[in-house]
C-alpha positions in Angstrom: 10.3 227.5 7.8 10.0 229.9 4.9 12.9 232.3 4.5 11.4 235.7 3.8 12.8 239.1 4.7 10.5 241.2 6.9 10.3 243.2 10.1 8.1 240.4 11.7 8.0 236.7 11.7 4.8 234.8 11.3 4.5 231.8 13.7 1.9 229.1 13.6 1.6 225.9 15.7 -0.9 223.2 14.6 -1.9 220.2 16.6 -4.6 217.8 15.4 -6.7 216.4 18.3 -8.8 213.3 18.5 -11.9 212.9 16.3 -15.0 214.9 17.3 -17.2 213.1 19.9 -20.5 214.4 21.2 -19.5 213.5 24.8 -16.5 215.8 24.6 -18.3 218.9 23.3 -18.8 220.6 26.7 -15.1 220.2 27.6 -14.0 221.3 24.2 -16.1 224.5 24.6 -14.3 225.1 27.9 -10.9 224.5 26.4 -11.8 227.0 23.6 -12.6 229.6 26.2 -9.4 228.9 28.1 -7.3 229.5 24.9 -9.1 232.3 23.1 -9.8 236.0 23.6 -7.9 238.9 25.2 -8.1 237.0 28.5 -7.0 233.7 27.0 -4.0 231.7 27.9 -1.8 232.5 24.8 -2.5 236.3 24.9 -1.7 236.5 28.6 1.4 234.3 28.6 3.0 235.4 25.3 2.0 239.0 24.9 1.0 240.4 28.3 3.4 238.6 30.6 6.5 238.6 28.3 5.9 241.0 25.4 7.1 238.5 22.9 4.5 239.1 20.2 2.7 242.0 18.4 -0.4 239.8 18.2 -1.1 236.3 19.4 -4.1 233.9 19.4 -4.8 230.4 20.4 -8.0 228.3 19.8 -9.6 224.9 19.4 -11.3 224.5 16.1 -13.7 221.5 16.4 -14.8 219.1 13.7 -18.0 219.4 11.7 -19.1 215.8 11.8 -18.5 212.7 14.1 -15.0 211.3 13.7 -13.8 214.5 12.1 -10.5 215.6 13.6 -10.4 218.8 15.6 -7.4 221.1 15.7 -5.7 223.0 18.5 -3.7 225.9 17.1 -1.8 229.0 18.1 -0.5 231.8 16.0 1.7 234.9 16.6 3.4 237.8 14.9 6.7 238.4 16.6 10.1 239.8 16.1 12.3 237.2 14.3 14.8 237.3 17.2 12.0 236.3 19.6 10.4 233.7 17.3 12.2 230.6 18.8 11.4 231.6 22.4 7.8 232.3 21.5 7.5 229.0 19.6 8.9 227.1 22.5 6.5 228.7 25.0 3.5 228.3 22.7 4.4 224.6 22.2 4.6 224.2 26.0 1.2 225.9 26.4 -0.4 223.6 23.9 1.1 220.6 25.8 0.1 222.0 29.3 -2.6 219.9 30.9 -2.8 221.7 34.3 -5.6 224.3 34.5 -5.5 227.2 36.9 -8.8 227.2 38.9 -9.4 230.9 38.6 -8.8 230.8 34.8 -11.2 227.8 34.6 -13.9 229.7 36.5 -13.6 232.6 34.1 -13.7 230.3 31.1 -16.7 228.4 32.4 -18.6 231.7 33.1 -17.8 232.9 29.6 -18.9 229.7 27.9 -22.2 229.7 29.8 -22.8 233.3 28.9 -22.0 232.7 25.3 -24.4 229.7 25.1 -27.2 231.5 26.9 -26.9 234.5 24.5 -26.7 232.3 21.4 -29.6 232.8 19.0 -30.2 231.2 15.6 -31.4 233.8 13.2 -34.3 232.9 10.8 -32.0 232.7 7.8 -29.6 230.5 9.6 -32.0 227.9 10.9 -31.6 225.4 8.0 -27.8 225.5 8.1 -27.6 225.2 11.9 -30.0 222.3 12.0 -28.1 220.6 9.3 -24.8 221.1 11.2 -26.4 219.6 14.3 -27.7 216.6 12.2 -24.2 216.0 10.8 -22.8 215.9 14.3 -25.4 213.3 15.3 -27.8 215.4 17.3 -31.5 214.7 16.9 -32.7 217.8 18.8 -31.3 221.2 19.8 -28.2 220.3 21.8 -27.8 223.6 23.6 -29.9 222.9 26.8 -28.0 219.7 27.5 -24.6 221.3 26.6 -25.4 224.2 28.9 -26.0 221.9 31.8 -22.9 219.8 31.1 -20.7 223.0 30.9 -22.1 224.2 34.2 -21.4 220.8 35.8 -17.9 220.4 34.4 -14.8 220.8 36.6 -11.2 221.8 36.1 -10.4 218.2 36.5 -12.5 217.3 33.5 -10.6 219.8 31.4 -7.3 218.5 32.7 -8.3 214.9 31.8 -9.1 215.9 28.2 -5.9 218.0 27.9 -3.8 215.1 29.3 -5.2 212.8 26.6 -4.4 215.3 23.8 -1.2 217.0 24.9 1.3 214.5 23.6 0.0 214.5 20.0 2.5 215.7 17.4 2.3 219.2 16.1 3.6 221.2 13.1 5.3 224.5 13.6 5.2 226.8 10.5 7.3 230.0 10.4 7.7 232.7 7.8 10.6 235.0 8.6 14.0 236.2 7.8 16.4 233.3 8.3 19.4 235.5 9.2 17.5 236.9 12.2 16.0 233.6 13.4 17.7 231.4 16.0 17.6 228.2 13.9 19.6 226.3 16.5 17.0 227.0 19.1 14.3 226.0 16.7 16.1 222.7 16.1 15.5 221.9 19.8 11.7 222.0 19.1 12.0 219.7 16.1 13.7 219.1 12.7 13.7 222.3 10.7 13.0 222.3 6.9 14.0 225.6 5.4 12.1 226.6 2.2 12.2 229.6 -0.1 9.1 231.3 -1.5 9.8 229.6 -4.8 9.5 226.2 -3.2 5.9 227.1 -2.5 5.0 228.1 -6.0 2.2 226.2 -7.8 
């Protein structure tokens, strides 16, 4: 935690996941849809349902080559007094492995629509093909991925989340210490309090 005066606190949760595997790509795409966007899990649970954040996002950032770690993350701008509660909830959301069937159905439809609408522009062909090559693909992976996403079930997503949910995470907060509930934050994990000068290069 960085002690910095301000009207808002900046909250970030970072959880590395297992290395990138081609077989997991369809489920990872579905998890990304479950997390992200205005209809995503973090937006609905932290902002819409509770009003604990001015803005909030969650996502899964995948690796760029086989065995490259991926990252699950969530970030929010919140009132310092709400920061500990928001951090606790967002930690629990990252650890949640149960998937609501209706939310999964919306995420699956969105993932399918996004893949069907995806086009590689002329100027992007070389870069996209090279990114596919680095990941181990020998042909355009989109048709196979589309079929796998369409065939996936909520149980598939739950199985992947269950494997990843217990991984350690880092919580980073920039906010005014006097307005933050440090005792509540200590229940999440050990708190290291830094000043801006501690981050100087």
